[in-house]
C-alpha positions, 0 to 999 in steps of 0.5 A: 500500500502506498499512502499519499500524505499532504502536510501543510505547516504554517510556513510550508507544505509537502506531499510525500508517499509512504509505504512499508518495505522490509519491515520499515516505514519508508517515505519519498518526497513528491512535492514541496512548496511554501505557504505564504500569507497575504495581507489585503486592506489590513487583514491577513489571509491564507492563500487557500486557492494556491494551496489547492493548486499545490494539492492538485500538483502533488496528486499529479506528481504522485501519480507520475512517481508510482501512484498511490492507494489513499490520501491523508491531509493534515494542517495547522489548527484553529483556522477555518473556511466558511462555505455557503449553501451551494458549497462555495467558499465565501471568503479567503480564510483569515490567518490566525495572526490577524489582529481581529481577535485582540481583546476577544478573550477578555470580552468572553471572560466578561460575558461568562466570568473569568475562568469559566471558559476553561471548564468548557474547553480545557484549552490554553487561552490563545486569542487566535483560538477558533472560538475567539475568531467565531465570537468576533464574527458573531459580534462584528460580522454576523453577515458572514455567518448568516451567509454560511452553511458550514464551517470547515477547518482547514484540513476539512476544507481540503478534504471537502475539495477532494471528496465533496463531503463536509465533515469535521475531523476529531483532532482538529475540532478539539483545537477549536474551543467548541468541543465538549470535553466530556461528550466529544460533541459540539458544545451547543450550550456554549455556542448559544451563549456566545451567539455562534450558530451551532448549525454551522458545525459539521458532523464529527469524523474520527481519525482512521475513518474514511472521509470519502472517495476522491471525487469522480470528476477530479479523479477523471481530470487528474487521471488517477483512481478514486482512492479513499481519502482517510481522516488521519489526525488532521491537526498537524500536532496530532499527527506528529505525536502519533510519530513520537517514539517515546523514550519512556512512559513518562516522557514529554514531547516537543513538536518543533517547527514554526510553533513548539507544541510541548506536552504529554500524551494522556488517557483522559483530559485534565480540566483541573484548576492547576491545569488551567493556571499552568496554561495547558490545553487538552487536545485530542489525539489518535485512539482516544488519547489526549494531547496535554500540551502548551503552545509555545511561539517556537521558531517563528521568531527566528523565521521572522528575524531571517525575513527581516535580515533578508529585507535589509539585504543580507544573504543569510541562511538558517545554518548561517544564523545558527553558526553565528549564534554559536559564536555569540556570548552565552546568556547575554539576554532573554525574551519571553517568547510568548509575549504577544509583541512577537506574534505579528509579522514584521521587524522581529529583531527590533522588537527583540532589542526593544524588549531587552532594553525595556527589561534593562538587559544588555541589548543584542546588536549582531545577528548572532547575539539576537539569534542566541537570545532567541534560541536560549530563551526558547530552551529556557521556556521549555524548561519552565514548561517541563517544571510546570508539568511536574507541578501538576503532579506528573512525573517527567523523566524523558523528552522527545523532539520531533519535526522540522525544528530538529534541524536547528541543532543548536536549539536541540543542544540547548534544550537538553542542557536547559532541561537537564535531560537526555533528548532523542530527536526525530523523525524530522518529518514526524507529522508526515510519518504520523499522517502516513501511519494512520493511513497504513493502520486504516489500510490494515498494513499496521495493526495499532498505534503501538506497532506504528511507534515501534516501526517508526523507532526502527525505521528512522535514526534518532540523534541524541543530545546529552546535557552539559554546563548544568550550573551555567544553565541553572543560573541562567534559568533564575535570571530568565525567570526574573525577566519573564516572571515566574 
């Protein structure tokens, strides 16, 4: 069986073919493309039509390179498309980094009472969560919701294009803040209070089920068979966690990329007050698991720094940035990577310098100093998240990192030292491999999630990092807490 996986990240996408050969999972890259937001009249949109074009290109390339037997799609979370009663896209989906939801968490807290929302959603407060986006539309753009027949999350929209079926896959639905954590159904009561029409929500489909078959007209046009489209874990982090070959039963994970998603896999949600205070989300995973995690800004900050340096005329790669950071003086200054001032697109190095100046630290000047500040601050944020996890009463004795962020070896090295843990990393294409694994389970090629993880551990080499300079990192962590707050 050959499984075709589409993985859309916040800054790039890829299509890959996965199959089993000699007892190992193999992957072949078919097509890779950038994912670039577009700002028009002050609103930031996803270029969804271009992304659909990339799906068509990926299908054609896969056909030309041996064919495929199923398709699975995963994307980033929270964002959505509005579809009218005729099945047409009402508007380009708005990017989660758009400013329209600023202030929405406070407005909902004022309406419900502070902390009440967590008892419904079990999600970390991020102003880009779907519930805040839809509350904004219900309050300020009700005309759009009046015209809509269904809301389709981003992977669901792609699969709607492929199959014609309007559904909401379980793991992506769980990132919305609209799923009842106890019944796993839409929280109609909450939506009624917020003025969000519950009629807009599609039926929920579980990971591993068939979303539908490839549309007959599309298959005919692209000259491919009407293969099944499988509802994999369509939230990219859920797919990435499928591919984590956990070092121990009490290991945390980091899915590292534009965002860093750091947490543990649980059997049931934790909706406790301690969990709310710590800021952990309960999102759903494969086979009834819970991704108990924290969203951390991640390598977005480095990505935006590089974009600014290129705008200023530098010819600089990520490898160059990491090399310059290695040469810079350690523990010079720190930032709170989750401060909202680092969320929008734009001149990131200037914001970092301003933060350091405002917090009376040494202000970084060179590329290496700015980058080292970011890498060290990220590693120390991981340490804080690990400590916060332990304070919820959980034992943590391991940490695995998967995803494209492991290419930033400097960050992996810093993370091991900051957290004082041996850190195995890989696979780098964890999200794609998780996507493919669920397709292979659905096709009967793999029998279970545990078998998939055993095969992944055997099929892909892990680079292991060992902690160093413990005293220096301990001292740096205390200074970091003074800067960002405890």
